[in-house]
NUKEVO-635700 format. One record per residue: residue number from 0; residue in one letter; chain; x, y, z of N, C-alpha, C, CB in turn. Coordinates in pm, whole numbers. Glycine has a CB too. Layout:
NUKEVO-635700
ROBA num residu chaine    n_u    n_v    n_w   ca_u   ca_v   ca_w    c_u    c_v    c_w   cb_u   cb_v   cb_w
ROBA NUM      A      A      X      Y      Z      X      Y      Z      X      Y      Z      X      Y      Z
...
This chain:
NUKEVO-635700
ROBA num residu chaine    n_u    n_v    n_w   ca_u   ca_v   ca_w    c_u    c_v    c_w   cb_u   cb_v   cb_w
ROBA   0      M      A  10279  11605   9403  10230  11592   9547  10126  11451   9567  10141  11742   9586
ROBA   1      M      A  10169  11373   9645  10078  11273   9678   9974  11313   9776  10148  11164   9726
ROBA   2      R      A   9877  11241   9743   9743  11256   9822   9690  11134   9898   9634  11295   9726
ROBA   3      S      A   9677  11147  10012   9612  11014  10092   9462  10980  10007   9575  11057  10286
ROBA   4      A      A   9420  11063   9963   9276  11011   9876   9308  10936   9775   9184  11122   9810
ROBA   5      D      A   9419  10941   9720   9461  10857   9583   9495  10716   9644   9609  10928   9489
ROBA   6      V      A   9558  10727   9748   9607  10591   9812   9471  10494   9850   9702  10628   9963
ROBA   7      L      A   9388  10581   9924   9256  10517   9975   9144  10477   9852   9185  10629  10081
ROBA   8      D      A   9164  10580   9737   9086  10525   9606   9144  10391   9547   9093  10638   9483
ROBA   9      Q      A   9275  10346   9569   9324  10240   9516   9288  10172   9601   9445  10229   9482
ROBA  10      L      A   9295  10149   9718   9244  10050   9845   9106   9984   9805   9219  10143   9998
ROBA  11      D      A   9019  10096   9804   8908  10078   9784   8863  10030   9640   8859  10181   9825
ROBA  12      A      A   8932  10021   9553   8909   9954   9409   8946   9834   9437   8987  10008   9283
ROBA  13      A      A   9056   9801   9503   9094   9675   9538   9013   9576   9607   9190   9689   9603
ROBA  14      A      A   8956   9632   9722   8838   9560   9784   8720   9554   9711   8801   9616   9903
ROBA  15      E      A   8688   9636   9608   8581   9617   9523   8574   9498   9426   8574   9728   9453
ROBA  16      E      A   8720   9467   9381   8779   9356   9312   8807   9232   9395   8901   9400   9253
ROBA  17      L      A   8786   9220   9530   8846   9125   9585   8986   9104   9586   8799   9039   9545
ROBA  18      L      A   9025   9228   9606   9189   9217   9592   9257   9296   9714   9247   9290   9439
ROBA  19      F      A   9168   9276   9795   9224   9355   9927   9223   9235  10006   9129   9491   9998
ROBA  20      P      A   9298   9244  10137   9324   9134  10232   9160   9118  10308   9467   9182  10351
ROBA  21      D      A   9133   8993  10313   8999   8955  10393   9011   8836  10486   8881   8920  10292
ROBA  22      L      A   9031   8874  10584   9086   8794  10711   8985   8689  10755   9114   8896  10841
ROBA  23      N      A   8863   8712  10691   8764   8594  10695   8730   8540  10588   8652   8618  10748
ROBA  24      N      A   8837   8505  10477   8823   8443  10382   8788   8309  10404   8917   8459  10317
ROBA  25      G      A   8695   8249  10331   8631   8105  10364   8724   8021  10317   8490   8069  10297
ROBA  26      Y      A   8817   8054  10209   8899   7959  10152   9030   7921  10233   8932   8006  10022
ROBA  27      Y      A   9043   8036  10321   9191   8037  10381   9162   8026  10567   9286   8214  10323
ROBA  28      Y      A   9203   7972  10630   9207   7954  10751   9318   8073  10794   9239   7803  10782
ROBA  29      A      A   9287   8169  10861   9373   8273  10900   9480   8233  10972   9311   8365  10970
ROBA  30      V      A   9608   8272  10978   9707   8228  11070   9799   8346  11096   9785   8105  11016
ROBA  31      D      A   9846   8436  11009   9929   8543  11052   9936   8674  10942  10073   8477  11077
ROBA  32      V      A  10006   8757  10982   9982   8897  10903  10096   8961  10928   9859   8991  10947
ROBA  33      R      A  10130   9050  10843  10237   9162  10878  10208   9250  10753  10414   9107  10892
ROBA  34      L      A  10224   9396  10776  10205   9522  10680  10350   9610  10661  10080   9630  10751
ROBA  35      H      A  10375   9615  10526  10476   9705  10508  10453   9820  10435  10572   9648  10458
ROBA  36      A      A  10484   9961  10496  10466  10067  10435  10586  10133  10373  10405  10141  10514
ROBA  37      H      A  10570  10185  10246  10696  10234  10178  10673  10368  10159  10732  10166  10045
ROBA  38      H      A  10765  10463  10137  10735  10606  10094  10882  10670  10049  10661  10698  10227
ROBA  39      D      A  10876  10755   9938  10976  10878   9928  10915  10988   9885  11088  10860   9837
ROBA  40      A      A  10967  11079   9837  10921  11204   9795  10819  11170   9692  11034  11295   9744
ROBA  41      S      A  10831  11109   9591  10738  11072   9490  10667  10968   9492  10785  11066   9391
ROBA  42      R      A  10700  10865   9561  10642  10720   9526  10585  10657   9681  10783  10608   9448
ROBA  43      W      A  10496  10576   9666  10447  10511   9765  10430  10358   9743  10331  10571   9796
ROBA  44      A      A  10423  10280   9827  10391  10140   9819  10331  10094   9960  10524  10056   9778
ROBA  45      L      A  10242   9971   9956  10180   9894  10040  10203   9758  10041  10066   9911  10028
ROBA  46      V      A  10266   9672  10125  10254   9530  10085  10179   9464  10224  10418   9458  10046
ROBA  47      V      A  10084   9392  10228  10023   9329  10335  10040   9195  10304   9884   9367  10359
ROBA  48      E      A  10085   9126  10399  10114   8963  10399   9977   8922  10442  10245   8901  10512
ROBA  49      A      A   9923   8803  10421   9820   8729  10505   9867   8586  10466   9650   8766  10468
ROBA  50      V      A   9891   8531  10580   9951   8364  10593   9803   8314  10592  10061   8308  10762
ROBA  51      G      A   9775   8206  10543   9654   8134  10572   9683   7988  10510   9520   8212  10506
ROBA  52      Y      A   9611   7926  10589   9635   7745  10535   9498   7757  10447   9626   7580  10694
ROBA  53      S      A   9533   7673  10317   9450   7629  10220   9425   7486  10199   9492   7678  10114
ROBA  54      P      A   9305   7435  10254   9296   7277  10230   9282   7248  10081   9165   7210  10309
ROBA  55      R      A   9221   7323  10000   9222   7310   9859   9340   7315   9790   9150   7397   9807
ROBA  56      A      A   9437   7427   9831   9570   7403   9763   9650   7333   9818   9637   7501   9738
ROBA  57      R      A   9614   7296   9948   9729   7181  10026   9858   7238  10058   9773   7050   9928
ROBA  58      N      A   9852   7372  10108   9954   7427  10170   9935   7536  10247  10037   7451  10092
ROBA  59      L      A  10012   7585  10324  10035   7729  10423  10090   7834  10297  10184   7707  10579
ROBA  60      I      A  10011   7932  10275  10051   8017  10182  10063   8151  10225   9974   8009  10080
ROBA  61      D      A  10141   8209  10213  10175   8382  10222  10124   8453  10108  10340   8422  10223
ROBA  62      V      A   9998   8506  10102   9956   8600  10010   9988   8735  10016   9839   8596  10005
ROBA  63      L      A  10070   8790   9944  10131   8925   9935  10042   9001   9844  10282   8924   9881
ROBA  64      H      A   9944   9103   9893   9882   9222   9871   9957   9337   9834   9818   9250   9971
ROBA  65      V      A   9989   9386   9705  10067   9491   9664   9982   9607   9593  10174   9436   9575
ROBA  66      Y      A  10031   9727   9657   9975   9844   9618  10054   9942   9597   9893   9882   9694
ROBA  67      G      A  10040  10049   9518  10145  10164   9516  10123  10266   9368  10316  10084   9519
ROBA  68      N      A  10189  10344   9368  10179  10440   9259  10337  10423   9160  10155  10609   9338
ROBA  69      C      A  10397  10311   9215  10516  10287   9141  10550  10119   9140  10638  10378   9211
ROBA  70      L      A  10458  10064   9097  10473   9907   9085  10531   9892   8962  10339   9818   9092
ROBA  71      T      A  10663   9807   8969  10749   9778   8889  10694   9634   8782  10875   9760   8981
ROBA  72      Q      A  10591   9604   8812  10499   9494   8738  10374   9491   8779  10542   9357   8752
ROBA  73      G      A  10283   9424   8715  10135   9376   8765  10064   9515   8799  10139   9263   8914
ROBA  74      E      A   9961   9483   8856   9848   9572   8892   9825   9572   9015   9732   9546   8836
ROBA  75      P      A   9766   9670   9083   9749   9666   9229   9642   9529   9284   9681   9823   9270
ROBA  76      G      A   9714   9487   9379   9628   9346   9427   9736   9249   9454   9516   9274   9303
ROBA  77      Y      A   9695   9133   9358   9819   9019   9375   9814   8948   9238   9794   8894   9515
ROBA  78      D      A   9910   8875   9212   9893   8796   9064   9976   8669   9106   9969   8888   8907
ROBA  79      N      A   9978   8577   9037  10018   8429   9071  10165   8433   9144  10024   8331   8923
ROBA  80      G      A  10229   8539   9117  10374   8541   9169  10346   8579   9342  10481   8676   9073
ROBA  81      D      A  10266   8615   9353  10233   8667   9503  10165   8568   9610  10132   8789   9490
ROBA  82      F      A  10156   8447   9561  10111   8315   9624  10218   8230   9662  10024   8236   9534
ROBA  83      L      A  10272   8252   9788  10395   8200   9827  10397   8073   9911  10459   8300   9895
ROBA  84      D      A  10378   7928   9845  10392   7831   9926  10515   7799  10063  10398   7746   9832
ROBA  85      R      A  10454   7751  10157  10577   7760  10248  10612   7624  10294  10554   7853  10376
ROBA  86      V      A  10518   7515  10283  10542   7367  10347  10612   7291  10216  10378   7280  10406
ROBA  87      D      A  10746   7264  10237  10785   7172  10123  10741   7016  10125  10934   7176  10116
ROBA  88      N      A  10707   6970  10248  10674   6814  10232  10524   6774  10261  10767   6728  10336
ROBA  89      W      A  10430   6881  10200  10305   6867  10254  10247   6708  10234  10215   6978  10183
ROBA  90      D      A  10293   6644  10145  10233   6480  10139  10292   6420  10246  10271   6383  10000
ROBA  91      D      A  10408   6473  10309  10454   6384  10428  10371   6410  10573  10619   6416  10453
ROBA  92      I      A  10312   6541  10592  10250   6575  10704  10081   6577  10691  10310   6707  10743
ROBA  93      E      A  10010   6555  10565   9886   6536  10579   9838   6406  10605   9834   6580  10483
ROBA  94      H      A   9754   6374  10662   9690   6232  10685   9629   6209  10560   9580   6218  10808
ROBA  95      D      A   9597   6064  10549   9523   6034  10460   9374   6109  10436   9518   5909  10481
ROBA  96      E      A   9354   6124  10567   9214   6212  10625   9255   6363  10600   9178   6187  10815
ROBA  97      P      A   9209   6421  10486   9211   6567  10476   9225   6639  10583   9110   6613  10422
ROBA  98      E      A   9309   6722  10603   9342   6839  10702   9359   6798  10823   9246   6942  10713
ROBA  99      I      A   9411   6648  10837   9442   6612  10965   9617   6571  10959   9334   6482  11010
ROBA 100      Y      A   9673   6614  11059   9808   6612  11082   9863   6460  11101   9835   6700  11202
ROBA 101      R      A   9954   6421  11002  10008   6290  11017  10133   6247  11111  10040   6256  10893
ROBA 102      G      A  10187   6373  11157  10306   6340  11244  10429   6387  11129  10310   6156  11300
ROBA 103      G      A  10562   6391  11214  10673   6413  11184  10698   6538  11162  10704   6348  11102
ROBA 104      P      A  10842   6575  11113  10869   6714  11107  10828   6786  10979  11009   6732  11129
ROBA 105      I      A  10798   6923  10970  10767   7004  10895  10873   7080  10792  10708   7072  10972
ROBA 106      V      A  10889   7065  10668  10989   7129  10610  10947   7248  10549  11051   7050  10523
ROBA 107      V      A  10985   7378  10606  10966   7495  10558  11054   7576  10513  10915   7547  10624
ROBA 108      R      A  11057   7600  10360  11187   7656  10278  11304   7590  10310  11220   7805  10303
ROBA 109      G      A  11302   7467  10301  11447   7375  10308  11476   7336  10460  11594   7472  10246
ROBA 110      Q      A  11400   7425  10549  11470   7388  10698  11347   7308  10773  11524   7547  10801
ROBA 111      E      A  11390   7200  10822  11342   7078  10898  11301   7135  11037  11461   6956  10911
ROBA 112      I      A  11149   7154  11068  11115   7194  11188  11046   7084  11267  11039   7309  11175
ROBA 113      S      A  11056   7058  11395  10993   6962  11486  10906   7049  11548  11085   6883  11584
ROBA 114      V      A  10778   6998  11547  10660   7079  11613  10616   6988  11718  10532   7119  11510
ROBA 115      A      A  10582   7064  11840  10490   6994  11950  10376   6981  11908  10475   7058  12075
ROBA 116      A      A  10340   6851  11832  10208   6810  11809  10219   6654  11772  10138   6901  11694
ROBA 117      E      A  10084   6614  11814  10051   6452  11799   9976   6432  11658   9941   6391  11933
ROBA 118      P      A  10035   6309  11592   9935   6275  11496   9798   6258  11527   9968   6171  11442
ROBA 119      G      A   9710   6304  11440   9565   6320  11470   9525   6442  11458   9526   6279  11592
ROBA 120      E      A   9591   6549  11518   9553   6680  11528   9515   6740  11401   9653   6752  11586
ROBA 121      E      A   9417   6858  11429   9376   6943  11343   9509   6996  11242   9305   7053  11428
ROBA 122      L      A   9522   6978  11135   9651   7059  11070   9647   7192  11091   9667   7048  10920
ROBA 123      V      A   9509   7278  11103   9531   7433  11097   9583   7465  11256   9371   7526  11051
ROBA 124      D      A   9561   7366  11347   9591   7402  11478   9755   7379  11484   9501   7311  11588
ROBA 125      V      A   9812   7265  11429   9950   7279  11405  10045   7352  11318   9973   7192  11387
ROBA 126      L      A   9969   7433  11198  10044   7517  11133  10016   7661  11211  10009   7510  10976
ROBA 127      R      A   9941   7682  11295   9925   7809  11366  10033   7801  11504   9751   7827  11412
ROBA 128      R      A  10037   7687  11527  10149   7679  11632  10290   7710  11573  10152   7533  11697
ROBA 129      L      A  10306   7650  11460  10407   7667  11367  10437   7820  11365  10364   7609  11228
ROBA 130      A      A  10352   7881  11336  10354   8040  11302  10374   8101  11409  10234   8103  11243
ROBA 131      R      A  10354   8064  11520  10368   8116  11665  10514   8101  11690  10275   8034  11779
ROBA 132      D      A  10597   7998  11654  10729   7964  11699  10829   7994  11595  10738   7823  11739
ROBA 133      H      A  10789   8008  11459  10880   8048  11351  10806   8111  11255  10955   7940  11289
ROBA 134      R      A  10768   8222  11292  10687   8307  11173  10781   8384  11061  10593   8431  11249
ROBA 135      E      A  10914   8394  11129  10984   8491  11022  11017   8382  10903  11142   8577  11089
ROBA 136      L      A  11007   8260  10925  11041   8154  10826  10909   8160  10730  11068   7995  10902
ROBA 137      L      A  10787   8198  10766  10678   8220  10705  10639   8320  10636  10610   8209  10765
ROBA 138      L      A  10686   8441  10690  10662   8566  10654  10761   8592  10524  10684   8662  10780
ROBA 139      A      A  10757   8694  10447  10823   8718  10297  10958   8789  10362  10717   8835  10168
ROBA 140      N      A  11070   8736  10275  11199   8800  10296  11196   8921  10187  11328   8690  10275
ROBA 141      D      A  11308   9010  10180  11326   9109  10123  11302   9093   9976  11440   9150  10158
ROBA 142      V      A  11372   8981   9922  11345   8977   9776  11200   8935   9756  11444   8876   9701
ROBA 143      E      A  11144   8858   9816  10987   8855   9799  10894   8969   9784  10937   8797   9905
ROBA 144      L      A  10913   9060   9918  10850   9186   9915  10903   9269   9823  10851   9246  10031
ROBA 145      R      A  11009   9269   9737  11049   9383   9658  11038   9330   9489  11214   9430   9709
ROBA 146      R      A  10954   9218   9483  10937   9154   9351  10864   9274   9262  10841   9006   9364
ROBA 147      R      A  10767   9352   9338  10705   9437   9238  10704   9566   9279  10573   9399   9205
ROBA 148      I      A  10776   9594   9362  10795   9732   9409  10938   9785   9393  10755   9740   9555
ROBA 149      P      A  10973   9895   9386  11145   9934   9339  11215   9893   9487  11182  10145   9290
ROBA 150      A      A  11323   9838   9463  11446   9790   9541  11506   9920   9636  11569   9733   9424
ROBA 151      D      A  11458  10039   9591  11546  10143   9672  11437  10227   9740  11653  10244   9571
ROBA 152      L      A  11295  10187   9740  11201  10261   9825  11208  10234   9950  11076  10245   9793
ROBA 153      P      A  11242  10327  10026  11247  10289  10178  11116  10227  10242  11281  10419  10262
ROBA 154      E      A  11127  10164  10360  11015  10105  10425  11020  10185  10558  11025   9939  10440
ROBA 155      V      A  10907  10257  10565  10888  10367  10675  10802  10341  10773  10844  10488  10625
ROBA 156      L      A  10724  10205  10764  10624  10156  10871  10603   9992  10874  10477  10227  10841
ROBA 157      R      A  10651   9922  10958  10602   9766  10962  10501   9750  11073  10729   9656  10991
ROBA 158      L      A  10404   9686  11054  10332   9639  11162  10316   9471  11161  10194   9715  11156
ROBA 159      D      A  10290   9431  11278  10304   9281  11316  10132   9285  11355  10439   9236  11467
ROBA 160      Q      A  10036   9387  11397   9901   9377  11417   9883   9516  11402   9850   9311  11548
ROBA 161      W      A   9712   9519  11362   9676   9632  11362   9511   9584  11354   9750   9724  11248
ROBA 162      H      A   9411   9721  11355   9297   9686  11362   9228   9670  11211   9238   9778  11450
ROBA 163      H      A   9199   9569  11167   9187   9548  11001   9005   9551  10974   9273   9360  10943
ROBA 164      P      A   8991   9603  10876   8819   9633  10857   8790   9509  10819   8758   9753  10737
ROBA 165      I      A   8634   9466  10847   8563   9361  10831   8486   9395  10701   8482   9328  10954
ROBA 166      L      A   8558   9327  10579   8498   9369  10450   8354   9313  10444   8585   9317  10325
ROBA 167      T      A   8332   9169  10510   8215   9137  10477   8083   9208  10542   8219   9012  10496
ROBA 168      D      A   8128   9308  10643   8035   9367  10706   8004   9519  10604   8089   9385  10869
ROBA 169      G      A   8093   9518  10483   8083   9647  10421   8147   9748  10435   7995   9688  10432
ROBA 170      V      A   8247   9726  10534   8355   9855  10565   8463   9846  10460   8435   9848  10725
ROBA 171      R      A   8477   9966  10405   8586   9981  10299   8708  10023  10366   8550  10086  10186
ROBA 172      P      A   8825   9990  10322   8951  10049  10351   8945  10179  10380   9038  10034  10253
ROBA 173      S      A   8866  10291  10307   8853  10420  10326   8765  10474  10439   8814  10467  10214
ROBA 174      E      A   8715  10345  10502   8619  10373  10622   8679  10311  10748   8468  10309  10596
ROBA 175      S      A   8821  10273  10734   8894  10204  10841   8981  10327  10891   8986  10066  10787
ROBA 176      E      A   8977  10314  11014   9069  10434  11082   9206  10400  11069   9042  10460  11243
ROBA 177      T      A   9242  10247  11057   9363  10218  11031   9420  10252  10896   9373  10096  11054
ROBA 178      F      A   9346  10216  10788   9409  10242  10671   9391  10398  10643   9352  10149  10560
ROBA 179      H      A   9291  10457  10672   9301  10610  10695   9420  10670  10699   9246  10649  10807
ROBA 180      Q      A   9470  10629  10852   9611  10680  10898   9732  10614  10815   9632  10644  11060
ROBA 181      I      A   9706  10523  10768   9849  10430  10680   9845  10510  10552   9822  10225  10635
ROBA 182      A      A   9734  10527  10493   9748  10653  10381   9785  10776  10386   9652  10683  10333
ROBA 183      D      A   9770  10833  10517   9844  10960  10554  10000  10920  10561   9788  11022  10705
ROBA 184      V      A  10035  10823  10644  10176  10812  10620  10222  10785  10509  10228  10736  10687
ROBA 185      L      A  10168  10701  10403  10220  10639  10260  10227  10798  10191  10089  10502  10166
ROBA 186      S      A  10150  10890  10221  10130  11005  10118  10235  11116  10183   9952  11067  10107
ROBA 187      T      A  10268  11140  10332  10353  11216  10353  10512  11201  10422  10282  11282  10406
ROBA 188      G      A  10488  11059  10452  10598  10974  10500  10621  11015  10648  10732  10991  10410
ROBA 189      D      A  10528  11062  10732  10523  11116  10847  10451  10984  10917  10450  11264  10849
ROBA 190      V      A  10576  10890  11009  10476  10788  11088  10426  10810  11189  10516  10683  11121
ROBA 191      A      A  10415  10938  11243  10359  10977  11364  10199  10982  11325  10426  11121  11419
ROBA 192      R      A  10167  10997  11157  10037  11021  11148   9947  10873  11178  10015  11087  11003
ROBA 193      Y      A  10054  10760  11205   9970  10620  11233   9956  10625  11397  10065  10459  11174
ROBA 194      A      A   9840  10659  11445   9816  10653  11610   9689  10598  11639   9820  10797  11685
ROBA 195      P      A   9651  10490  11624   9531  10410  11619   9490  10437  11771   9556  10242  11571
ROBA 196      S      A   9346  10456  11751   9261  10432  11892   9200  10293  11913   9135  10533  11900
ROBA 197      Q      A   9210  10214  11806   9118  10089  11802   9239   9973  11850   9038  10059  11623
ROBA 198      P      A   9187   9894  11911   9258   9767  11936   9311   9670  11844   9186   9701  12000
ROBA 199      P      A   9431   9621  11802   9431   9517  11713   9343   9401  11706   9535   9475  11719
ROBA 200      N      A   9307   9347  11584   9222   9250  11577   9277   9127  11473   9089   9315  11538
ROBA 201      T      A   9385   9159  11444   9440   9079  11339   9494   8921  11379   9558   9165  11283
ROBA 202      H      A   9498   8910  11505   9522   8774  11566   9403   8674  11492   9507   8783  11748
ROBA 203      W      A   9472   8546  11428   9358   8464  11384   9227   8422  11450   9407   8363  11359
ROBA 204      S      A   9236   8452  11578   9121   8416  11674   9010   8510  11667   9166   8411  11819
ROBA 205      N      A   9020   8616  11608   8928   8717  11589   8865   8701  11444   8997   8853  11612
ROBA 206      W      A   8888   8601  11362   8841   8587  11226   8772   8425  11235   8980   8609  11105
ROBA 207      P      A   8662   8419  11292   8622   8272  11292   8560   8216  11159   8519   8250  11404
ROBA 208      D      A   8508   8303  11084   8468   8259  10950   8575   8210  10845   8400   8368  10892
ROBA 209      S      A   8693   8244  10890   8831   8217  10798   8823   8038  10798   9010   8295  10890
ROBA 210      G      A   8838   8006  10663   8814   7846  10649   8709   7787  10659   8873   7778  10725
ROBA 211      S      A   8579   7845  10640   8463   7811  10653   8401   7715  10540   8402   7923  10669
ROBA 212      L      A   8475   7763  10420   8390   7702  10318   8471   7572  10267   8359   7811  10194
């Protein structure tokens, strides 16, 4: 029998090891998110995507945070294969001055995209506009999502926004209404257990400290 407490224990342990999504991460400008919850009679898995712009890595990166009792490889949290670069032509779009848009199309996963942006704009603003108009290209496909979880495990809940805990305020996942309810869904398969009372806060505008380092 699966228990919500076991799910929350794993998420809390990941947060202690800095392996839980921190949307205020100073090394990444927050751009977009998505959450996938998977369940069957004996297995559960949770994948949280956090798309962010990393000036140091010089790319827009979708970081997959993977948890569960049935991981096919690796440990809960993320490994090197969970960092997915999305822009193919970074040297073409970044100005000689770091973090400034040079202009021209952005190539995302082989697809050339023209953005309504002017040379000299802050890159983070351009990338957030890109995410608004082409978010499915930036978020993970099924192959990427299933790299570390079983291919036959059903997805029972997908969220594009939710109320995320502010880890820097000392709030653990188990103290978050959102993840308490998601743990109930993961352990029971009952999607009705997710009935949040708090408004979503995952839009990048709610995380002003992201990218501040």
